[in-house]
N, C-alpha and C positions, 0 to 999 in steps of 0.2 A: 568405972574405973575411969578415972583422967588420963588421959596419953598425955607422957613427959615426951613433952617437944622436942627433946635434945633426940629425942630417937628419929627424929624428921632427918637427918646429918645421915643416919644408916641408912635409915628410907631410899635416902636419894644415892648413895653410893653404889649399895645393892644393884637399883636400878639402872644404873650409867653401866655399871660393870658385868652385870647378870652373873655374879661370884659373887658366894658367901665370903671365899677364901680371896680373890683380889679386891672386894671392898677392905675387907680385913687389914689386908697388906698397906690400902690406901690410906684407911683411917690411924694405923698404929695402934692395933690391938688385934687379941686372939680372936680364930675362926668361931669359939664358942663365946665371944661377947656378941660377936655380929646376928649369931643365930636369936642367940638372949633378948637382944635390944628388939631385934625384929620380931617377936614371936611375945615380946610386950606391948609393942605399938599395935599387933593385929590381935591380941585381947583388948585393948584399952578401946581401940575400933570395931570391934566386933568384925571384921572383914578381915578375907584372908588376901594376902598385898602379893605372892609372891606362889607358884608352882612351882617348888621342886623339882628337876629331873637330870638326870645322867649328866645332859649338857650344861647346865647352869640354871639360872632361874631366871622363869618366864613373870611378868607382870600380870596381874590380873587387872579383872574391869575396874575392880576398883582399886585399884594401885593407879590403873591409868589416871580415875578421876582424881586420886590424892594428889599425883604429881605436880600439878601446876602448882596447887597452896602449898605444897612444898616448897619450890622453888622460888614461889614470893615471900614465903617466910625466910629462903636461904638469903633471899636479896637485900628485905630487910634487918639481918644479924650480920652483913656484912657492912651495909650501910650505917648501925650502930658503933661497929666496929672501928671502921672511919672516924663517925665521928668524932668515938673515945680519944683516938690517937691525935687527931686534931686540936682536943678540949685540954691534951698536956703539952701541944707544942710541939709534936715530933711525929715524924712517918714511923707509923712502924708495924710490926707485924713477921708475916713468912709472905714471900714472894715465889714462885718455881718459873723458872724460861725454861723452855726448852725450845734447842737450837741445833742445828747440822755442826759434827763433832770437831772441824776443823777451826769455824768460826768461833764455836766454846772456848776451845783451848787453845789455839793459837791466836788469841784477842781478847773476846769477851771477860775471858778469867782475870787476865791482869787490869783490864780498866774497871771494873764491878769493885776494885778496892776504894776505889775514890767515891763512890756512891754507899756505902756505907759506910767511911770517913766523916761524909755529908749526914749522914742518917744512923746513928749508931743503934739504934734500936731496931734498925731493919734488918729482919733475916734472909740469906741469900739462897737460894736451890739452883746452879746452874745444872741441867740435865742434855749433858754434851752427848749423845745419843747417834747410831747410823740409823733412825726412825721417826716419825713423829709421834709425840703425844697427844692427843685429842683435849681443846679447849672447851667444848659442847657434856666432854663428861667429868669435866675442871681437875682433870690431870696434871695442866699445867694452866699458871696464871698470864702470861705471855709463848705466843709462840713466831720463833722465823723461821721461815719457808724459802726453799728454792722457788718453788714453782708458786704463782699467784693462786691468791685464796680464792674459792669462790662460796663457801658456807653463807646461810642466811645468819641474821644475827650477829656476824662478828665483823671486826671496823678492822681495818688493814692499810698498809702504808707502804710504800716499795722505798726503800734505808738507801738504797744504792745499788748502781750495779757492780759486776767487778769481774776481772779480766785473768784467765784461766790457759796454760800453755803447757808444752812441754819441756822436759828435765831427765837430768841425770845427776849422776856423781859425776864430780872432775876424774877420778881414776876410772871410771866407766868408760869418759868420752875418750879417756888420752889411750884405753889400751883395748879400745873397741873398733869395728869396723868405720869407717867415715860416713856422715853424714850429711848430704848436701843436699838434699831432697828429698822428697817427704816416702817416695819409694824405697829409698834407702831400708826403713824403715823394718822394712821384710824381712833386712839379715838380723832384728836383735830382738831380744826378748821385750816384750811389754807386758806394762803395769794396767792392770786394772780393776772395777768392782764385779764381785762376784753375782753371776746375773741373777738367780733367783732370790738374792738376797739383796735388791737393789729397791729402795725405798721409794725412788723417785725417778722416775723416765728420765728427767731433767740432768740426772746424773750421768747421763750416758757418754761422758767426756771425751774421751781417746777415740770413740767411732765416730762423732762430728767431726775431729782433726783429721782423722785416717780411717776413712770408710771400713777399709779391707783390713784393718787392727783385729790379729787374732792375740789375745794375753795368754802369757805362760806361766804370769805369777797375777793372784788375784786377792786380795782382802772387801772385807765389808765396811772398811772405815779408811778416808782418806789420811787417816794420821797414821794407819798401816802399810797405806800404799808409799807415803814419806817416806817411813822409816824401808820399806825394800828400795828407795829406790835409792836412799842415803847408803846404805847395804851394799849400792852398786852390781843390784840384780839384775835393772835393766832402766826402761825409760817410762816414763809415766806423765800425769796429766796433773798440776797440780795449781791450786790460786797463787797469784803474784803475791796477795799478802801473807800466804806462808810461808814462800819461798825465796822473797825479798831477802831476808835477814839471815840466811842460811850461807854461811861461804862454801861451803859440802856442795851445793847445788848450781847444775850449771843448765843456764837454758838452752835446747834443742831447736833447731830452726825457729828462731825469736819470732820472725816476721809472722809465724803460725800461733794464731790465738784464736779464742772463742769468749763468748761472754754471757751470764749469767746477773739475777737480781737476787738482792735480799728483800724480803717481806716480812714485815711486823707485825704482826694480829695478836689482837684480844679480844672478847665477849664482850659484847656494845655494853650490857649493864659492868661488866668489870670493870671499864675502863674508865668508867667513872670514879670510883675508888681511887683514893690519894696514893695507895703504894703502886697500884700499876699503873695510875696516868704517868707518876713521877717514873716511874724505872725505863718503861718505854720511853718518853719524853730523853732521858739518861744513854740510852741505848743509842736513841738517834740519834742523837747529836755528838756520842762518841766515835760512832761509825763516818759521820757526813765530814767530821773536823779533821778524821785521817782519809778522807777520799782517797789521796793522792796512790795511800801505799795499796789502795783496792783496785785501781784504774791503771795508775802510769806502767808504762812497757817498761821490760825485763830486759837489757842487752846484754 
């Protein structure tokens, strides 16, 4: 029996996720389909590729030998798709972007409209969630992080610095104890992240501004924190680019601010693909051409 090389996609997905269920979700098929395709590939090759356990799938020695060949085939398929889209004079296909929820929901979602206007055959998936997806597992094509990447075979670039400061609602400021110096914050309810759900230690914003901070309201997302601040629950830290356009938000101790960076990254081979490169270039340009909203102080 000759192998069906389309099954390589299924093999790579299972090897990267260590789970038939996770692979099925990634490939948008059923668990049974994944199991059937893997069994067919194993039968065609005459070798067991995975050991099924209660904790997931372990790649066998035969599977490890197949993986670099499968990855080479995957790269060839991506290059072929890229060539075909160029032959039609269009950048097409699906691009998935993973990024922090604040940047994705409060900036990129609006800007990416222009990218699709310029490239109507391009399908964009913006994954703005409070955790990082994996480039190595092909969960996303492009990843934006706060932490500087250090993985091998990943190309990265610092897009911009961005500033963050303390904010409260106008109503909260007008009805609460006056805040003239940092120590006054002990009389107020503070808003921050949930410690055990913190996906990046670079997000410990409020502790950096006010080391004695004890938060009384916590959310796993910066959007949730912004909503709590606007509702008058207390004081929290927000990026300037999120707070700048909202009249309900008032800076607290505006001389106190901290700074972070946004890093954009992609797999070195994937970056050669037109839709990945074009999207990365677009994001970098969109952010840098609006740099003042990320870095200029709010008084």
